[in-house]
KEZA-373444 format. One record per residue (C-alpha): x, y, z. Coordinates in pm, 1 decimal, always signed. Layout:
// residues N
SITE        xx        yy        zz
SITE         X         Y         Z
...
***
This chain:
// residues 404
SITE        xx        yy        zz
SITE      +0.0      +0.0      +0.0
SITE    +286.2    +235.4     +94.7
SITE    +455.9    +172.4    -242.9
SITE    +133.7    +254.5    -431.3
SITE     +92.3    +577.2    -233.1
SITE    +450.2    +682.8    -311.0
SITE    +399.8    +612.5    -680.0
SITE     +73.7    +805.3    -680.1
SITE    +235.2   +1107.2    -515.5
SITE    +521.0   +1096.2    -764.9
SITE    +273.1   +1085.5   -1053.0
SITE     +85.3   +1385.6    -910.3
SITE    +410.7   +1581.4    -872.1
SITE    +514.9   +1496.9   -1228.8
SITE    +174.2   +1598.2   -1361.5
SITE    +196.8   +1929.6   -1172.5
SITE    +542.3   +2000.9   -1317.2
SITE    +428.1   +1924.0   -1671.5
SITE    +118.3   +2137.8   -1615.8
SITE    +326.6   +2435.1   -1496.3
SITE    +557.1   +2406.3   -1799.3
SITE    +259.7   +2375.9   -2031.6
SITE     +98.3   +2688.4   -1886.7
SITE    +411.0   +2902.2   -1908.9
SITE    +389.1   +3141.3   -2200.9
SITE    +682.3   +3132.6   -2441.3
SITE    +829.2   +2802.5   -2322.7
SITE    +775.4   +2468.2   -2494.4
SITE    +961.4   +2138.1   -2475.3
SITE   +1190.2   +2251.1   -2756.7
SITE   +1189.2   +2632.2   -2757.6
SITE   +1213.0   +2955.7   -2556.9
SITE   +1072.4   +3270.8   -2717.2
SITE   +1274.7   +3581.6   -2633.6
SITE   +1118.9   +3907.0   -2751.0
SITE   +1287.7   +4238.4   -2818.5
SITE   +1172.3   +4575.6   -2951.0
SITE   +1427.8   +4775.1   -3148.4
SITE   +1445.4   +5081.3   -3366.5
SITE   +1512.1   +4928.9   -3708.9
SITE   +1376.5   +5215.5   -3921.0
SITE   +1398.2   +5537.7   -3715.2
SITE   +1665.3   +5777.9   -3585.5
SITE   +1850.1   +5511.0   -3384.5
SITE   +1821.0   +5230.7   -3640.1
SITE   +2198.9   +5185.8   -3635.8
SITE   +2187.9   +5107.0   -3264.7
SITE   +1880.3   +4885.8   -3298.4
SITE   +2030.8   +4670.3   -3572.2
SITE   +2352.8   +4626.6   -3375.1
SITE   +2157.2   +4523.3   -3066.7
SITE   +1953.1   +4271.5   -3264.0
SITE   +2266.1   +4127.2   -3425.3
SITE   +2450.5   +4095.0   -3095.2
SITE   +2156.4   +3915.1   -2935.7
SITE   +2116.3   +3687.9   -3237.2
SITE   +2484.4   +3594.8   -3238.7
SITE   +2478.6   +3482.3   -2874.8
SITE   +2149.4   +3294.6   -2918.0
SITE   +2288.0   +3100.5   -3214.7
SITE   +2602.8   +3013.0   -3019.2
SITE   +2388.6   +2871.6   -2738.8
SITE   +2166.1   +2681.1   -2981.7
SITE   +2471.2   +2523.6   -3146.5
SITE   +2567.0   +2392.4   -2803.1
SITE   +2227.6   +2235.2   -2740.7
SITE   +2030.1   +2534.9   -2616.2
SITE   +1911.1   +2585.2   -2258.1
SITE   +1826.4   +2249.8   -2102.1
SITE   +1749.6   +2116.3   -2449.0
SITE   +1539.8   +2415.0   -2556.0
SITE   +1653.3   +2632.8   -2846.3
SITE   +1626.8   +3010.3   -2816.9
SITE   +1413.1   +3186.7   -3074.1
SITE   +1464.4   +3563.9   -3088.0
SITE   +1155.0   +3755.6   -3205.9
SITE   +1219.7   +4123.5   -3282.9
SITE    +967.8   +4398.2   -3356.9
SITE   +1048.7   +4743.5   -3499.0
SITE    +903.5   +5048.0   -3319.7
SITE   +1091.3   +5314.0   -3518.6
SITE   +1183.6   +5470.7   -3181.3
SITE    +821.8   +5581.2   -3140.9
SITE    +661.0   +5508.0   -2800.5
SITE    +317.1   +5467.5   -2959.2
SITE    +455.9   +5197.9   -3188.2
SITE    +630.5   +5044.2   -2886.7
SITE    +291.8   +4973.1   -2733.2
SITE    +171.9   +4801.7   -3051.5
SITE    +496.2   +4603.9   -3076.0
SITE    +465.4   +4492.0   -2713.9
SITE    +104.1   +4387.6   -2765.9
SITE    +204.3   +4177.5   -3064.7
SITE    +498.4   +4012.1   -2890.0
SITE    +316.6   +3947.1   -2563.1
SITE     -33.4   +3859.6   -2684.2
SITE     +22.5   +3708.8   -3030.7
SITE    +379.1   +3576.1   -3036.1
SITE    +343.8   +3495.3   -2663.9
SITE    +705.8   +3562.4   -2571.1
SITE    +853.9   +3438.1   -2245.1
SITE   +1060.5   +3750.2   -2174.1
SITE   +1132.7   +4097.4   -2316.8
SITE   +1505.7   +4164.6   -2340.8
SITE   +1721.5   +4455.4   -2454.2
SITE   +1439.4   +4693.9   -2553.9
SITE   +1595.7   +5022.6   -2675.2
SITE   +1482.6   +5361.4   -2542.7
SITE   +1349.0   +5519.1   -2223.4
SITE   +1009.0   +5644.0   -2338.5
SITE    +969.5   +5327.7   -2544.1
SITE   +1021.6   +5099.6   -2242.5
SITE    +792.0   +5305.7   -2023.6
SITE    +518.8   +5272.5   -2285.9
SITE    +563.5   +4896.7   -2332.2
SITE    +614.3   +4775.6   -1975.6
SITE    +247.5   +4790.8   -1865.5
SITE    +156.0   +4557.4   -2153.7
SITE    +424.4   +4312.4   -2043.4
SITE    +358.0   +4327.3   -1672.5
SITE      -9.7   +4248.2   -1720.3
SITE    +100.9   +3908.4   -1856.2
SITE    +384.2   +3852.9   -1606.5
SITE    +655.8   +3913.3   -1871.2
SITE    +990.1   +4028.5   -1729.2
SITE   +1158.2   +4342.3   -1869.7
SITE   +1521.0   +4231.1   -1877.0
SITE   +1811.0   +4472.7   -1927.5
SITE   +1656.1   +4750.5   -2138.8
SITE   +1900.0   +4964.5   -2337.0
SITE   +1856.3   +5289.5   -2152.0
SITE   +2038.0   +5437.6   -1853.7
SITE   +1722.8   +5591.9   -1705.3
SITE   +1652.1   +5528.9   -1339.3
SITE   +1290.5   +5439.2   -1420.4
SITE   +1416.8   +5105.3   -1551.2
SITE   +1462.6   +4985.9   -1193.0
SITE   +1272.5   +5250.1    -992.0
SITE   +1021.7   +5225.7    -841.8
SITE   +1093.3   +4867.7    -741.8
SITE    +892.1   +4616.0    -942.9
SITE    +937.0   +4239.6    -941.9
SITE    +954.7   +4227.1   -1324.4
SITE   +1217.7   +4502.8   -1371.3
SITE   +1590.8   +4437.5   -1412.0
SITE   +1841.6   +4698.7   -1531.9
SITE   +2212.0   +4668.3   -1605.5
SITE   +2294.2   +5019.9   -1734.3
SITE   +2467.0   +5258.2   -1491.5
SITE   +2235.7   +5562.9   -1485.4
SITE   +2344.7   +5880.0   -1664.8
SITE   +2294.0   +6071.1   -1339.8
SITE   +2530.7   +5842.4   -1147.7
SITE   +2787.9   +5823.8   -1427.6
SITE   +2846.8   +6198.6   -1410.0
SITE   +2781.8   +6240.4   -1036.7
SITE   +3050.1   +5986.2    -951.2
SITE   +3306.8   +6062.7   -1224.0
SITE   +3306.0   +6443.4   -1241.1
SITE   +3442.1   +6529.9    -892.9
SITE   +3748.6   +6308.7    -939.5
SITE   +3807.1   +6448.8   -1286.8
SITE   +3787.2   +6806.8   -1157.6
SITE   +4048.3   +6730.5    -893.1
SITE   +4275.8   +6531.4   -1125.1
SITE   +4270.2   +6800.9   -1395.4
SITE   +4288.9   +7089.3   -1142.5
SITE   +3985.4   +7250.9   -1303.5
SITE   +3830.6   +7566.7   -1154.1
SITE   +3545.0   +7645.6   -1393.9
SITE   +3300.8   +7367.6   -1482.6
SITE   +3009.2   +7425.5   -1720.6
SITE   +2721.3   +7225.4   -1864.7
SITE   +2548.0   +7212.4   -2202.3
SITE   +2253.0   +6978.2   -2223.0
SITE   +1956.4   +6874.5   -2430.5
SITE   +1643.7   +7022.3   -2277.8
SITE   +1463.7   +6693.6   -2207.6
SITE   +1465.2   +6411.4   -1953.5
SITE   +1791.0   +6267.7   -2085.6
SITE   +1984.2   +6595.6   -2090.3
SITE   +1852.7   +6695.3   -1749.0
SITE   +1971.4   +6364.3   -1599.3
SITE   +2327.6   +6439.8   -1714.4
SITE   +2305.4   +6804.4   -1602.0
SITE   +2166.9   +6713.4   -1260.0
SITE   +2438.7   +6451.2   -1221.0
SITE   +2696.5   +6725.2   -1278.3
SITE   +2533.5   +6951.9   -1018.7
SITE   +2511.5   +6670.1    -764.1
SITE   +2871.0   +6561.3    -821.2
SITE   +3011.7   +6912.8    -787.1
SITE   +2813.2   +6967.3    -467.8
SITE   +3011.9   +6688.1    -299.9
SITE   +3332.3   +6890.0    -346.4
SITE   +3184.0   +7231.5    -271.5
SITE   +3186.1   +7355.9    -631.4
SITE   +2907.6   +7508.8    -840.2
SITE   +2866.8   +7523.8   -1216.3
SITE   +3019.9   +7838.3   -1361.7
SITE   +2777.6   +7841.6   -1653.3
SITE   +2498.9   +7628.0   -1795.3
SITE   +2317.4   +7636.8   -2126.6
SITE   +2066.9   +7412.6   -2302.9
SITE   +1929.9   +7344.4   -2650.0
SITE   +1609.0   +7198.0   -2789.0
SITE   +1606.4   +6841.6   -2915.7
SITE   +1678.7   +6841.5   -3288.3
SITE   +1895.8   +7156.0   -3277.7
SITE   +2177.3   +7179.0   -3532.3
SITE   +2330.5   +7519.7   -3452.7
SITE   +2524.3   +7545.7   -3125.3
SITE   +2711.8   +7870.8   -3189.5
SITE   +2528.5   +8072.7   -2922.9
SITE   +2574.7   +7802.6   -2658.8
SITE   +2945.3   +7769.0   -2738.0
SITE   +2990.1   +8148.7   -2730.3
SITE   +2827.7   +8158.3   -2386.0
SITE   +3061.3   +7892.3   -2247.5
SITE   +3366.5   +8052.5   -2406.5
SITE   +3278.0   +8391.2   -2256.2
SITE   +3250.0   +8227.6   -1913.4
SITE   +3600.7   +8080.7   -1945.0
SITE   +3481.6   +7723.2   -1899.1
SITE   +3769.4   +7478.8   -1850.5
SITE   +3558.5   +7160.3   -1843.7
SITE   +3224.6   +7121.4   -2019.1
SITE   +2982.8   +6840.2   -1930.9
SITE   +2788.1   +6729.0   -2237.6
SITE   +2426.1   +6622.3   -2201.3
SITE   +2436.6   +6535.6   -2570.7
SITE   +2406.8   +6226.6   -2791.5
SITE   +2564.9   +6200.2   -3139.4
SITE   +2487.7   +6495.3   -3366.1
SITE   +2482.4   +6742.7   -3075.9
SITE   +2815.6   +6617.4   -2941.6
SITE   +2982.4   +6655.2   -3279.5
SITE   +2819.4   +6994.6   -3336.8
SITE   +2920.6   +7137.6   -3000.2
SITE   +3280.8   +7019.7   -3011.9
SITE   +3318.7   +7108.0   -3380.4
SITE   +3190.7   +7464.2   -3322.9
SITE   +3420.7   +7501.8   -3022.4
SITE   +3728.2   +7395.8   -3220.0
SITE   +3643.4   +7644.9   -3495.5
SITE   +3631.8   +7933.1   -3249.6
SITE   +3955.1   +7834.6   -3072.8
SITE   +3768.8   +7724.6   -2760.0
SITE   +3925.0   +7400.8   -2632.0
SITE   +3805.4   +7300.1   -2285.7
SITE   +3794.6   +6943.3   -2159.6
SITE   +3473.5   +6781.4   -2287.4
SITE   +3304.6   +6507.7   -2081.3
SITE   +3005.1   +6317.9   -2217.9
SITE   +2797.6   +6029.7   -2084.4
SITE   +2763.4   +5679.0   -2224.9
SITE   +2498.6   +5820.9   -2461.7
SITE   +2786.7   +5981.1   -2652.4
SITE   +3013.6   +5676.7   -2628.8
SITE   +2988.8   +5544.6   -2983.2
SITE   +3229.5   +5499.7   -3271.0
SITE   +3003.2   +5729.9   -3472.9
SITE   +3147.6   +6028.8   -3284.3
SITE   +3495.4   +5988.9   -3426.9
SITE   +3378.9   +5839.9   -3756.7
SITE   +3148.8   +6133.5   -3833.1
SITE   +3323.6   +6410.1   -3639.7
SITE   +3677.1   +6336.4   -3750.8
SITE   +3997.1   +6471.5   -3598.2
SITE   +3817.8   +6748.5   -3409.5
SITE   +3674.4   +6487.6   -3172.4
SITE   +4018.4   +6380.9   -3045.2
SITE   +4054.9   +6449.4   -2673.7
SITE   +3687.0   +6409.4   -2582.5
SITE   +3609.1   +6199.6   -2273.1
SITE   +3297.7   +5991.3   -2208.0
SITE   +3180.1   +5768.8   -1927.2
SITE   +3121.7   +5410.9   -2036.5
SITE   +3116.5   +5046.4   -1929.2
SITE   +3193.6   +4798.3   -2208.3
SITE   +3458.9   +4905.1   -2457.6
SITE   +3382.5   +4953.1   -2825.0
SITE   +3527.1   +4650.2   -3008.9
SITE   +3772.6   +4720.7   -3288.9
SITE   +3892.7   +4461.0   -3539.8
SITE   +4253.2   +4549.0   -3449.6
SITE   +4190.6   +4547.5   -3073.0
SITE   +4484.9   +4458.1   -2850.6
SITE   +4287.1   +4165.8   -2706.2
SITE   +4300.7   +3848.5   -2923.1
SITE   +3966.5   +3734.8   -2774.0
SITE   +3791.0   +4057.0   -2878.1
SITE   +3952.9   +4047.4   -3222.9
SITE   +3824.1   +3692.6   -3268.0
SITE   +3474.3   +3790.7   -3153.9
SITE   +3471.3   +4100.1   -3377.6
SITE   +3583.6   +3896.2   -3679.5
SITE   +3311.1   +3638.5   -3614.4
SITE   +3051.6   +3915.7   -3593.4
SITE   +3172.5   +4077.1   -3916.0
SITE   +3171.3   +3743.0   -4098.4
SITE   +2809.4   +3681.1   -4000.3
SITE   +2663.9   +4030.4   -4049.2
SITE   +2904.7   +4180.6   -4304.7
SITE   +2973.2   +4488.6   -4092.1
SITE   +3202.8   +4587.5   -3807.9
SITE   +3058.2   +4543.0   -3458.2
SITE   +3015.7   +4842.9   -3229.7
SITE   +2939.8   +4894.7   -2862.8
SITE   +2566.9   +4828.5   -2910.1
SITE   +2654.3   +4494.0   -3069.4
SITE   +2832.1   +4410.0   -2744.8
SITE   +2535.7   +4525.1   -2535.2
SITE   +2306.0   +4294.5   -2731.2
SITE   +2544.9   +4002.8   -2695.6
SITE   +2575.8   +4054.3   -2317.8
SITE   +2199.7   +4093.7   -2266.3
SITE   +2139.2   +3756.2   -2430.0
SITE   +2437.3   +3600.0   -2252.9
SITE   +2298.8   +3707.1   -1914.4
SITE   +1954.7   +3569.7   -1996.5
SITE   +2106.8   +3235.7   -2095.3
SITE   +2309.4   +3216.5   -1773.1
SITE   +2003.3   +3283.0   -1556.7
SITE   +1778.1   +3046.6   -1755.1
SITE   +2038.4   +2770.4   -1726.0
SITE   +2048.5   +2819.5   -1350.7
SITE   +1668.2   +2802.6   -1324.1
SITE   +1674.5   +2445.2   -1452.7
SITE   +1429.1   +2256.9   -1677.8
SITE   +1117.1   +2405.2   -1515.2
SITE   +1149.4   +2752.7   -1668.7
SITE    +867.4   +2983.6   -1558.3
SITE    +853.2   +3358.2   -1508.2
SITE    +826.9   +3316.0   -1132.8
SITE   +1122.3   +3076.1   -1120.8
SITE   +1323.2   +3309.5   -1343.4
SITE   +1260.2   +3603.3   -1108.0
SITE   +1359.6   +3395.9    -803.8
SITE   +1681.0   +3292.3    -977.5
SITE   +1765.2   +3641.8   -1108.9
SITE   +1742.8   +3765.5    -751.2
SITE   +2046.1   +3546.1    -670.3
SITE   +2251.6   +3617.5    -983.7
SITE   +2593.8   +3777.8   -1009.6
SITE   +2756.9   +3841.4   -1347.7
SITE   +3116.0   +3893.9   -1455.0
SITE   +3239.1   +3977.7   -1802.6
SITE   +3591.4   +3851.8   -1873.9
SITE   +3561.5   +3922.2   -2249.3
SITE   +3451.7   +4287.1   -2273.1
SITE   +3537.1   +4402.4   -1921.6
SITE   +3203.7   +4539.2   -1801.3
SITE   +3174.8   +4590.9   -1425.3
SITE   +3064.6   +4298.5   -1206.5
SITE   +2693.3   +4315.0   -1129.2
SITE   +2451.2   +4146.4    -891.2
SITE   +2077.9   +4136.3    -820.7
SITE   +1849.5   +4070.6    -525.6
SITE   +1476.9   +4099.5    -457.8
SITE   +1534.5   +4461.8    -352.8
SITE   +1829.1   +4553.6    -579.7
SITE   +1734.5   +4564.6    -945.6
SITE   +2023.7   +4775.5   -1081.4
SITE   +2322.3   +4549.8   -1136.3
SITE   +2587.6   +4819.0   -1087.2
SITE   +2622.7   +5196.9   -1095.3
SITE   +2993.1   +5174.5   -1185.3
SITE   +3136.1   +5341.8   -1494.4
SITE   +3481.3   +5437.9   -1620.1
SITE   +3635.4   +5694.3   -1852.1
SITE   +3729.6   +5655.4   -2214.5
SITE   +3893.5   +5914.6   -2440.3
SITE   +3913.6   +5953.5   -2815.8
SITE   +4281.4   +5929.1   -2905.5
SITE   +4396.2   +5925.0   -3268.3
SITE   +4043.7   +5852.9   -3389.4
SITE   +3958.5   +5567.0   -3150.1
SITE   +3814.4   +5528.5   -2803.8
SITE   +4073.9   +5428.6   -2544.1
SITE   +3986.5   +5326.9   -2187.1
SITE   +4173.4   +5564.5   -1953.2
SITE   +4046.6   +5490.7   -1601.9
SITE   +3936.0   +5219.5   -1365.1
SITE   +3573.5   +5177.4   -1260.9
SITE   +3422.5   +5418.1   -1009.8
SITE   +3100.8   +5342.2    -821.6
SITE   +2907.0   +5487.0    -530.2
SITE   +3061.9   +5222.1    -307.8
SITE   +3420.2   +5287.6    -418.3
SITE   +3382.8   +5664.7    -378.9
SITE   +3230.9   +5624.7     -32.8
SITE   +3512.4   +5391.6     +70.9
SITE   +3773.7   +5638.6     -52.4
SITE   +3607.5   +5927.4    +131.9
SITE   +3567.9   +5737.0    +461.3
SITE   +3814.8   +5844.4    +732.0
SITE   +4086.6   +5594.4    +809.7
SITE   +4029.8   +5392.1   +1125.3
SITE   +4261.7   +5469.6   +1411.2
SITE   +4487.3   +5180.1   +1512.9
SITE   +4351.8   +4973.2   +1796.2
SITE   +4494.1   +5054.7   +2139.3
SITE   +4705.3   +4787.2   +2298.8
***
């Protein structure tokens, strides 16, 4: 009788496990559906295509090795043209029609904010969106996970040390008059406050501006020695280019939004000397690291174009998903994935991004960033990582030796 009872209980448990797997959206016996929304036709289509390619490359590598517990990864990508209204439609299609398991690497702040309610209604995790906005992990939500050091923290943490190291007296700010630009500008104000310094001058511009002559003239008149850039691509090139033409050559510091090979490719020699905060390094085919050269060559062979930093982001987003899904085990559900993610720590020996970790109450992996500078037409890493924790440790008074 005891043997029959044990067998019956085992059968019930097996049935329950199969039932859970069967009910989980986006997971079958042979496949996991990973969704992503990218700009493939709008102003950031270059970034979106690189992200998609990086994710696809890592998924195919995993599939060639047998997938995740025997399940192959299928990446399903929708184009939103960088339009939040289209993001909602794309999310509805991926969540309700394609029935994806998870949303990963979605590009854009406003775009993520528009899409997340659609996902959360169906218990679909928003994993590692490509935006450094604090809303990607605040307020705390069980389905939010962010890996990108916020723009605010990048500048807040980096600027004070840079001011001291460069012996700068007059710090100024030029920023795009929107949520992104204000995050960078406020980070500069907050960072300077920690060392008792105020901005000498500040000036802004409307999104879409192409003429920065008045802003540059204002900063030049103020004698700015270091200028914080709340700019992306065109505005970065325009501001620095205009400054060089007028003989104004302060130190320029941008955020990771301006860390792209397009700055030196489009801006040319005038961009040499610019600094930007960043995490993963832009991969070059002639990189000093043999491992990165190999990876970059593999990427170029598959997609017939050089990889860039957003290719790396896409690759790492998918790599992190695979690592967490592997750790979950065969019974992959959204709830089990969340429980597992809340125990995960990630390291990146290939591209050198900062170590990150997650818990049920910590949904930003790391706020650490480092400095890179354009030297001879290429980005070169020029500093170690700085984080809130490392700065606090450095500022803490030394403990007095214990009395004998």
